[in-house]
C-alpha positions as a printed Julia matrix, in Angstrom:
481×3 Matrix{Float64}:
 -16.16   71.67   54.71
 -19.28   69.64   55.19
 -20.29   70.39   51.6
 -16.89   69.38   50.32
 -16.99   66.16   52.34
 -20.44   65.43   50.98
 -19.29   65.9    47.4
 -16.21   63.75   47.94
 -18.34   60.95   49.43
 -20.75   61.16   46.5
 -18.04   60.95   43.82
 -15.97   58.09   45.29
 -16.57   54.3    44.91
 -16.74   51.93   47.84
 -13.4    50.26   48.42
 -14.6    46.68   47.8
 -16.36   47.69   44.56
 -13.29   49.5    43.29
 -11.09   46.44   43.86
 -13.64   44.2    42.19
 -13.78   46.49   39.2
 -10.02   46.74   38.97
  -9.14   43.03   39.12
 -12.12   41.36   37.46
 -13.06   43.95   34.86
 -16.72   43.88   35.91
 -18.37   47.28   36.31
 -21.7    48.9    36.8
 -23.27   50.95   34.09
 -22.15   54.51   34.84
 -23.99   57.61   33.67
 -21.81   60.51   34.81
 -18.51   61.34   33.12
 -16.8    61.48   36.47
 -17.65   57.85   37.33
 -16.79   56.63   33.84
 -13.17   57.52   34.5
 -13.01   55.05   37.36
 -14.35   52.1    35.33
 -13.05   52.35   31.77
  -9.37   52.82   32.59
  -8.97   49.54   34.51
 -11.1    47.78   31.89
  -8.77   48.81   29.05
  -5.65   48.16   31.04
  -6.34   44.64   32.28
  -8.52   43.09   29.5
  -5.96   42.64   26.74
  -8.41   40.79   24.54
 -10.37   44.04   24.25
  -8.02   45.33   21.56
  -8.35   42.12   19.48
 -12.01   41.37   20.01
 -14.33   41.49   17.05
 -16.56   44.48   16.61
 -19.31   41.98   15.67
 -19.18   40.32   19.09
 -21.9    41.58   21.42
 -21.97   38.65   23.84
 -19.71   37.74   26.71
 -18.33   34.16   26.28
 -18.17   31.93   29.3
 -14.84   30.36   28.25
 -12.89   33.31   26.87
  -9.64   31.36   26.31
 -11.21   28.78   23.98
 -13.78   31.09   22.39
 -11.15   33.66   21.45
  -9.49   31.1    19.13
 -12.71   30.83   17.11
 -12.31   34.37   15.78
 -15.41   35.6    13.98
 -16.88   32.07   14.08
 -17.81   32.54   17.72
 -20.61   34.86   16.62
 -22.19   31.99   14.64
 -24.5    29.41   16.15
 -23.19   25.86   15.76
 -25.89   25.01   13.22
 -24.85   27.9    10.97
 -21.19   26.88   11.3
 -22.12   23.4    10.05
 -24.01   24.91    7.1
 -20.91   26.92    6.17
 -18.86   23.71    6.2
 -21.29   22.15    3.73
 -20.06   24.59    1.07
 -16.34   24.13    1.71
 -14.23   21.54   -0.14
 -12.75   18.87    2.11
  -9.25   20.16    1.38
 -10.21   23.61    2.71
 -11.81   22.08    5.8
  -8.54   20.26    6.51
  -6.7    23.59    6.29
  -9.25   25.12    8.67
  -8.57   22.35   11.2
  -5.04   23.68   11.72
  -6.22   27.13   12.86
  -6.69   26.14   16.51
  -7.51   23.24   18.77
 -11.0    24.65   19.34
 -11.75   24.74   15.61
 -10.33   21.23   15.28
 -12.64   19.97   18.04
 -15.64   21.58   16.36
 -14.7    19.85   13.1
 -14.38   16.49   14.85
 -17.87   16.98   16.26
 -19.14   17.96   12.81
 -17.68   14.82   11.21
 -19.48   12.69   13.78
 -22.89   14.24   13.07
 -25.26   12.62   10.54
 -24.97   15.72    8.33
 -21.18   15.67    8.33
 -21.1    11.92    7.89
 -23.33   12.1     4.84
 -21.36   15.03    3.41
 -17.91   13.47    3.83
 -18.48    9.73    3.33
 -19.24    9.68   -0.38
 -20.26    6.13   -1.32
 -20.57    6.06   -5.12
 -18.33    3.02   -5.31
 -20.08    0.96   -7.97
 -20.0     3.2   -11.01
 -18.21    1.93  -14.09
 -15.82    4.88  -13.86
 -14.55    6.52  -10.69
 -17.29    8.82   -9.52
 -17.01   12.6    -9.44
 -17.97   14.24   -6.16
 -20.18   17.31   -5.82
 -17.18   19.66   -5.64
 -15.76   18.3    -8.92
 -13.05   15.98   -7.56
 -12.77   12.27   -8.26
 -13.83   10.02   -5.43
 -10.22    8.92   -4.91
  -9.09   12.52   -4.52
 -11.99   13.12   -2.14
 -10.83   10.31    0.17
  -7.24   11.48   -0.08
  -8.36   14.9     1.2
 -10.51   13.22    3.86
  -7.45   11.31    5.06
  -5.58   14.6     5.37
  -8.49   16.16    7.27
  -8.69   13.35    9.84
  -4.92   13.23   10.09
  -4.88   16.89   11.12
  -7.95   16.76   13.34
  -6.67   13.76   15.34
  -3.05   14.9    15.43
  -2.92   15.21   19.25
  -4.53   11.83   19.94
  -2.57    8.6    20.56
  -2.45    6.22   17.6
  -4.85    3.75   19.2
  -7.44    6.45   19.88
  -7.08    7.86   16.35
  -7.77    4.47   14.83
 -10.76    3.85   17.07
 -12.28    7.21   16.17
 -11.79    6.59   12.44
 -13.22    3.09   12.69
 -16.27    4.5    14.46
 -16.85    6.88   11.54
 -16.35    4.2     8.86
 -18.19    1.41   10.68
 -21.35    1.77    8.59
 -19.58    1.77    5.19
 -19.89   -1.86    4.12
 -17.64   -1.44    1.08
 -14.71   -0.65    3.4
 -14.88   -4.15    4.89
 -13.05   -7.22    3.59
 -16.22   -9.24    3.41
 -18.75   -6.4     3.19
 -19.35   -5.68   -0.51
 -21.43   -8.03   -2.62
 -19.47   -7.24   -5.79
 -15.85   -6.55   -4.74
 -14.44   -6.96   -8.24
 -16.37   -3.93   -9.55
 -16.27   -1.84   -6.36
 -13.87    1.04   -5.7
 -14.61    1.09   -1.96
 -11.44   -0.69   -0.82
  -9.43    1.4    -3.29
 -10.75    4.58   -1.63
 -10.1     3.11    1.81
  -6.51    2.38    0.79
  -5.96    5.94   -0.48
  -7.39    7.25    2.78
  -5.09    5.06    4.91
  -2.04    5.91    2.82
  -2.64    9.63    3.37
  -3.4     9.15    7.05
  -0.29    7.08    7.83
   2.21    8.85    5.55
   5.19    9.88    7.66
   4.32    7.63   10.61
   7.14    5.57   12.08
   7.23    1.77   11.76
   5.93    1.14   15.27
   2.77    3.13   14.56
   2.34    1.39   11.2
   2.64   -1.98   12.95
  -0.25   -0.89   15.17
  -2.25    0.13   12.11
  -1.73   -3.27   10.49
  -2.64   -5.13   13.68
  -5.73   -2.96   14.01
  -6.79   -3.75   10.43
  -6.24   -7.46   11.03
  -8.41   -7.3    14.13
 -11.36   -5.53   12.53
 -11.24   -7.58    9.31
 -10.24  -11.01   10.7
  -7.55  -11.02    8.01
  -5.24  -13.5     9.77
  -8.0   -16.07   10.24
  -9.15  -15.73    6.64
  -5.58  -16.07    5.33
  -5.16  -19.18    7.46
  -8.24  -20.63    5.78
  -7.01  -20.14    2.21
  -3.37  -21.18    2.7
  -4.3   -24.38    4.54
  -7.03  -25.52    2.15
  -6.82  -26.95   -1.35
  -5.99  -24.27   -3.97
  -9.19  -23.0    -5.53
 -11.52  -24.54   -2.95
 -12.25  -21.1    -1.43
 -12.24  -19.02   -4.61
 -14.41  -16.18   -3.34
 -12.35  -15.76   -0.19
  -9.13  -15.84   -2.24
 -10.53  -13.06   -4.4
 -11.49  -10.93   -1.39
  -8.07  -11.34    0.23
  -6.37  -10.48   -3.06
  -8.42   -7.29   -3.51
  -8.1    -6.24    0.14
  -4.32   -6.69    0.26
  -3.69   -4.95   -3.05
  -6.19   -2.09   -2.82
  -5.88   -1.3     0.89
  -2.3    -2.15    1.81
  -0.06   -2.26   -1.26
  -1.08   -0.28   -4.33
  -0.83    3.35   -3.2
   2.73    3.74   -1.97
   5.27    5.79   -3.89
   8.47    4.63   -2.18
   9.62    1.01   -2.46
  10.48    0.87    1.23
   6.86    1.56    2.19
   5.52   -1.09   -0.18
   8.08   -3.61    1.08
   7.11   -2.86    4.68
   3.41   -3.56    4.13
   4.07   -6.65    1.98
   6.33   -7.95    4.75
   3.54   -7.43    7.28
   1.31   -9.67    5.15
   3.86  -12.44    4.5
   6.18  -12.59    7.51
   3.8   -14.16   10.06
   3.56  -17.32    7.92
   5.93  -20.22    7.13
   7.74  -20.17    3.77
   5.28  -22.61    2.14
   2.33  -20.42    3.09
   4.2   -17.27    2.05
   4.53  -18.68   -1.48
   0.82  -19.61   -1.57
  -0.18  -16.17   -0.32
   2.13  -14.42   -2.8
   0.49  -16.36   -5.63
  -3.01  -15.47   -4.37
  -2.18  -11.75   -4.26
  -0.03  -11.37   -7.4
  -0.57  -14.5    -9.47
  -2.6   -14.74  -12.71
  -6.35  -14.17  -12.36
  -9.34  -14.51  -14.65
 -10.31  -11.26  -16.32
 -14.02  -12.09  -16.09
 -14.54  -13.06  -12.44
 -11.15  -12.18  -10.91
 -10.58  -15.65   -9.47
  -7.0   -16.93   -9.16
  -5.94  -19.31  -11.97
  -3.97  -21.96  -10.13
  -3.04  -24.17  -13.09
  -1.8   -21.39  -15.36
   1.87  -22.2   -14.74
   1.36  -25.95  -15.09
  -0.84  -26.43  -18.15
   1.35  -24.6   -20.67
   3.68  -21.67  -21.34
   2.36  -18.31  -20.12
   3.21  -14.77  -21.15
   4.86  -11.96  -19.22
   1.6   -10.29  -18.19
   0.72  -13.26  -15.96
   4.14  -13.18  -14.28
   4.85   -9.49  -13.95
   3.0    -9.05  -10.64
   4.91  -11.91   -9.03
   8.23  -10.65  -10.41
   7.63   -7.11   -9.13
   6.77   -8.43   -5.66
   9.92  -10.57   -5.55
  12.08   -7.6    -6.65
  10.46   -5.52   -3.93
  11.48   -8.04   -1.25
  15.0    -8.39   -2.68
  15.52   -4.62   -2.69
  17.94   -3.18   -0.14
  15.08   -1.23    1.49
  13.35   -4.48    2.46
  15.31   -4.83    5.7
  13.51   -7.92    6.96
  14.48  -10.13    3.99
  17.87  -11.68    3.22
  18.9   -12.9    -0.23
  18.51  -16.49    0.99
  14.96  -15.73    2.14
  13.97  -14.4    -1.27
  15.63  -17.25   -3.19
  13.9   -19.81   -0.97
  10.6   -18.04   -1.6
  11.14  -18.15   -5.39
  12.05  -21.83   -5.18
   8.92  -22.55   -3.15
   6.76  -20.45   -5.48
   7.8   -22.53   -8.51
   5.94  -25.57   -7.09
   2.66  -23.79   -6.23
   0.3   -25.6    -6.53
   2.52  -28.14   -8.34
   5.83  -27.91  -10.17
   5.76  -25.28  -12.93
   6.84  -25.76  -16.51
  10.52  -24.84  -16.69
   9.75  -22.29  -19.38
   7.49  -20.39  -16.97
  10.08  -20.56  -14.17
  12.74  -19.26  -16.55
  10.5   -16.43  -17.73
   9.83  -15.41  -14.11
  13.58  -15.31  -13.36
  14.26  -13.14  -16.41
  11.54  -10.7   -15.29
  13.05  -10.63  -11.77
  16.29   -9.18  -13.15
  19.98  -10.13  -13.31
  20.76  -10.16   -9.59
  17.91  -12.43   -8.53
  18.36  -14.71  -11.55
  22.09  -15.16  -10.93
  21.64  -15.65   -7.17
  18.98  -18.29   -7.79
  21.19  -20.17  -10.29
  24.29  -19.83   -8.11
  22.34  -21.32   -5.2
  21.62  -24.42   -7.27
  25.28  -24.64   -8.31
  26.54  -24.44   -4.74
  24.02  -27.0    -3.49
  25.03  -29.62   -6.09
  21.89  -29.37   -8.22
  23.8   -29.19  -11.52
  21.25  -31.18  -13.57
  18.38  -28.88  -12.49
  20.59  -25.9   -13.27
  21.42  -27.26  -16.75
  17.75  -27.67  -17.62
  17.05  -24.16  -16.35
  19.83  -22.72  -18.55
  18.35  -24.39  -21.62
  14.93  -22.9   -20.96
  16.38  -19.48  -20.18
  17.84  -19.59  -23.68
  14.46  -20.72  -25.07
  12.67  -17.77  -23.44
  15.29  -15.38  -24.8
  14.7   -16.75  -28.29
  10.88  -16.7   -28.06
  10.53  -13.32  -26.33
  13.21  -11.69  -28.51
  15.72  -11.05  -25.74
  19.38  -10.91  -26.67
  20.93  -14.38  -26.58
  24.17  -12.87  -25.32
  22.43  -12.32  -21.98
  21.85  -16.07  -21.51
  25.42  -16.83  -22.62
  26.94  -14.34  -20.16
  24.7   -15.56  -17.36
  25.89  -19.15  -17.92
  29.52  -18.04  -18.03
  29.03  -16.22  -14.76
  27.44  -19.27  -13.16
  30.35  -21.45  -14.33
  32.68  -19.41  -12.13
  30.67  -20.41   -9.05
  31.77  -24.07   -9.28
  34.68  -24.78   -7.01
  36.51  -27.17   -9.35
  37.0   -27.64  -13.12
  35.44  -31.1   -12.83
  32.17  -29.73  -11.46
  32.11  -27.07  -14.16
  32.67  -29.62  -16.95
  29.95  -31.86  -15.55
  27.57  -28.91  -15.6
  28.42  -28.03  -19.21
  28.0   -31.65  -20.22
  24.59  -31.63  -18.53
  23.61  -28.59  -20.59
  24.63  -30.41  -23.8
  22.75  -33.53  -22.77
  19.65  -31.5   -21.99
  19.7   -29.89  -25.44
  20.17  -33.28  -27.06
  17.38  -34.88  -25.05
  14.87  -32.1   -25.83
  15.67  -32.2   -29.56
  15.45  -35.99  -29.65
  12.08  -35.92  -27.87
  10.82  -33.35  -30.35
  12.01  -35.39  -33.35
  10.46  -38.53  -31.92
   7.15  -36.65  -31.75
   7.56  -35.69  -35.41
   8.09  -39.31  -36.34
   4.93  -40.18  -34.4
   2.94  -37.76  -36.56
   3.08  -34.57  -34.49
   4.59  -32.4   -37.2
   4.29  -29.19  -35.18
   7.05  -30.54  -32.91
   9.57  -30.17  -35.75
   9.54  -26.4   -35.17
  10.51  -26.99  -31.54
  13.4   -29.22  -32.57
  14.78  -26.66  -35.0
  14.24  -23.9   -32.45
  16.34  -25.7   -29.83
  18.95  -26.52  -32.47
  19.22  -22.84  -33.32
  19.45  -21.91  -29.65
  22.2   -24.47  -29.09
  24.23  -23.11  -31.99
  23.96  -19.61  -30.56
  25.02  -20.73  -27.09
  27.79  -23.12  -28.14
  30.27  -20.25  -28.34
  30.6   -20.41  -24.55
  30.78  -24.19  -24.19
  34.29  -25.56  -23.87
  33.28  -29.09  -24.91
  30.56  -28.3   -27.4
  32.21  -29.62  -30.59
  31.39  -33.28  -29.94
  27.81  -32.48  -29.02
  27.39  -30.22  -32.07
  28.5   -32.99  -34.43
  26.11  -35.39  -32.74
  23.21  -32.95  -33.0
  23.94  -32.22  -36.68
  23.79  -35.92  -37.46
  20.51  -36.31  -35.57
  18.79  -33.4   -37.32
  20.05  -34.43  -40.78
C-alpha cells in the first residue's frame, strides 16, 4: 500500500498546477509519457487557434487576437513587411488593406513612414506627357489607386479625421496646393489631386462632401482668393485668376462621370456668392483663355464675334446647372445668371450672346427669350432673334430652327397687339442693320456690302413666319436695289 501510495503521489500533479494548466494552457515541459497526457489534452481542447496556427510560427505573440489576423505576415519583422510592400502595386496594397483591421493599421503606419511616403507620392508632375510610374501605370492611374487605398485604410475613421490624416500625408507636396506650384499651367499635380479626391469621395453622401469642400477651402484659402478676384477689376489679378481656374477645374470639376456630381461641386463654388459674382466666377473658370499663358481673355466677347470653342465651356456649365439633377438651381436662377453673364465685363456683342444661347440648347434658349417677352423687353428680344438667325446662317445651322423658336416665343405674348409689336420690332431691326451696312458701303467700307446681303438673305428666309412681313419686304427690296 505504501508503495502504491508513493507511485500515485509521484504521478499526479498538484491541484493548483493542474487548474492553471487547464484554464490558461500554460504547461511545464514534460519528459515522461504519463505526464504528457495531463498537459497536451487540455492544450488541444481549449486553444482553438492551435488548429489554425501556422507551422512557420515558433514564437508566442503577446496579443494573440490581433496577431492572428496577420496570418503568415506575423512571422515577418516589420522592416521586411515594408520591403515586401515596395514590390506590390498600389492597387494590390489597397486589396490587402481589406484583409483585416490589423493589416490596415500596419499599412497606415507604412504610408506615414518616409519610405512609404516616397514610394506612394510620385511627383513627376512637370513632364510634357503624363508620367509613367515604376509599375507601368500612368501617374493619374497611380493616384486613382492611391485614393482607393486611403479610402479603404481610413474606412472606420470619421470624415474629419480621414481628411486630417490625408492632409498630413500630402502637406509636403507643393503641387497639390492652390498657390504652391511655380508653373501651374504645365503641371499635372492638381489634376492628380483631383483624381485622388474623386476616388476617395465617390459614394459619399452630400453632407460628407460638404465637409470635404469646406476642408479644401480652409487649407487653400479658396474663399478669400475668390473674393479678391471677383471684387477687383477684371484682369488686374491675372495670375490668381489662372490659379483659381486651374484649381476649380482640375480638383473639383473635371473628373466626375455623373452630371449630378459635377453640378453639386459647381454649386459649392458658385452658391456662396451674389449673382453678379457668380457670373464673374463662371467666366473665370469656363470663359475663353489664352493658349500661351492660360490667362482669361476678358474682352473676347466684346471686341468681335467669337467661335464656338470659346463659348462651349460656359454653355456646358450653364446646361449643368439647368439640368434636373442640379437641385439647388431653379430655371429663374439660371436665366438670371445667363443674363448677368452677358454683361461680364461689359455688354457682349449680340452675336456672341446668340451663339451662347444656341449652344445652351432649346430649353434654355426658349426660357431666356420667353423671360424677355414676359418682362416687356420686346425690342431686346427682337434684336436677339435677328442675331440668332445670323448665327444660324454663319454656322450652318438650319434656319427652320430660328423660325420655329420665334413662332414659339410669339405664343408667350398675352395679346395680339404685343405680338404684332414684337414682329414689327424684328422687321425694324432687320431694316436698321441693313441700312447701317449699306451706309458703310457708301462711306467706302465695301466689305460691309456682304453683311447687308447676308441679312437680306436671312430676312427672306425668316419672312415665312412673319404675319406683317410683306410691307417690310417691299421696303427692303427697294433699299437694296
